[in-house]
N, C-alpha and C positions, 0 to 999 in steps of 0.2 A: 502456541506462538501468537502473539498479539499483532494484528495488522493495524494499519493506520485507520483513523476514523475518516469518514467521508461526509460531505454535505451533498445529498442527492435530492434532486427535484423530481417528484413523481406528479405528473399532470400539473406542473407549476407550483406544487406545494413542497416547501423544504422539509427534508427529513435528515436527521443525523444518524448515520449507520456506522457501527463498529463491529468488526469481524474478528473472532478469535478462533484459530484453528485448534481443535482439540485432539484430532487423530487424522490419519491419512484421508479418510472420506467424510469426517464429521467436523462440524464447526458450530459455534454459537454466533448468532447475530443479535446485536442490541440495536433496536430501532426506536429512536426517540425515548430511550430509557427502558423499553420493554424487551426482555431477552427471549429469543426463540432458539431452540436446538434444531439443527438441520443435519441431514446426511445425504450425500450425493449418491445416486444410484450406481454410477460408474466411477471408477477410481480417478480417471482423468477425463472428464467429459469434454467433448468438442462443443463449446458454447455456440458455434456457428450453426450447429444442428440442434434439433429439439433434444432436451435432456430432462431428467426427472430429479426432483429434490423432495425428500421426506422431511416435513417440518412438523415437529411435535406430534409425530405419528401419522400424519396425513400426507399422501404423495401428490405432488403437483407437477404438471408437465409445463416446461418453460421453453419459449422460443425467443431468441434475440440475436441481433447481429453482433459482430465483434465490437466490443465497447470502445468508443472514441471519446476521450476526455474533452475534445474541442467542440463537439456538437451534440445535439439531442439525438436520441435513438428510440426505437419502439421496443417494448417488451410485451410478450403475450404470455399470460399465466392462465392455463386452462383456456377458457373462451374469452377472458377479459384482456383488452389491450390497454397499455399505458404508454405515455410519452415520458421518457426518463432522460435526465441530464446529470452527469457527475461533475461536481465542481472539484476544485483542487482538494487533494487529501489534506486533512488536518493533521499534519505531521510536525512534531516538535523535535528539535535537535536532541540527539541522545545526551548531549552535554547538559541540557537543561532538565531533561526528564530523569536523569540518573543522579541521585545524590545518596551515596552510601551512608549507612548509619553504623555506630559501633557494634550493633547486634547483627549486622550483615557482613560477614567476612567476604573479602574479595580475593580472587585468584590474581596472581601476578600479571598474566596476559590481559585480564579485564582492566586492570589499572592502566596498562600500557595503551589499550584501545581508547580509553577515555582521556589520556593525558594530552593528546595532540590538540592544541588550541585551534579552534575553528574547524575541527573535523566534522564533516557531514557524513553520517553513518547510515547504513541500510536499515530501515525499520522492519525489514522482513527478508526472508530467504527467497531468492528468485534469480532471474537472468537479466542482465543489462541489455536492453534492446536499442537504446539510443543514448549517446553522450552528446549533450548540447553545449558543453563548456570545455575550454582547454586552458592549459597553464598560461597565466598572464592575462586572461580575460577579466575585465571589470564587470561585476555582476551586481544587481540590485537585490534587496531583500525580497523574497518571494519568487525570484526568477527561476525557471525550470533549469536544473543542471543536468539531469539525466532521467531516464525512464526505466523502471524495473518492471518486468512482467512476472507476476506471481498468481497462481491459480487462474490463469487465462485472463487476468485483468491487468491493465497498464496503470502503473502508479508513478505519478510525477514526483520527483524528489527536488525540492526547492531550496534556494539559499536561505539559511536562517538569518543572515544579515548581509548588508552591502559590503563589498570589498573586492579583493583581487584573488583569483584562483591561484593558489600557491603550488598545488600538486593535484594530479589526477591519477588515481591508483587503479582505475578500471578501464575496460575497453568494451566495445559493443560485442555481444555474444558471450561475454564471460559470466560465469555463475558467481553469485555473492551470497554470503551468509548474513543473517540478522546481526547487527552490531558492527559489521565490517566497515572500515573507513573507505569512503568512495572518493571524496575530494576534500581538500582543505582550503577554506576561504578565510583570508585574514585581511 
């Protein structure tokens, strides 16, 4: 499962990070174009407590608070401490990312998911922890519409364009699957 890309500042230096989940406890992280393979020591680590990650065969102990997209936080890896700040995820609307080709057959329900004009879809499987827009709201491009929690990280889902929220198909606490329509902005 491909997760959104993030612009993360580590000690005030920008880094582009893309995460791809490969199995229940394993994922690959592409950091500024360099790919690293990682495995969590626990199936569902509590990131508010120290946890271990094995990266390319070496185990690292990590300590960090709950990630907050609105402010910097500290991360301790082994004995080194870093200041980190996550900027908005670099998420493209699935309508612009998805363009079928004749060699790529589509299932009927996949066509229906993509058919809704202005659909804002979930870039990952997770749980809705905050809905920040309601039907009838005027939104600006880039405005946060909702927040999905996936792998203990909060992911802001933003409006792909300015417009009016026509429909909200989610509620706080509800699970969502990758590709599921969350809201429609027209």
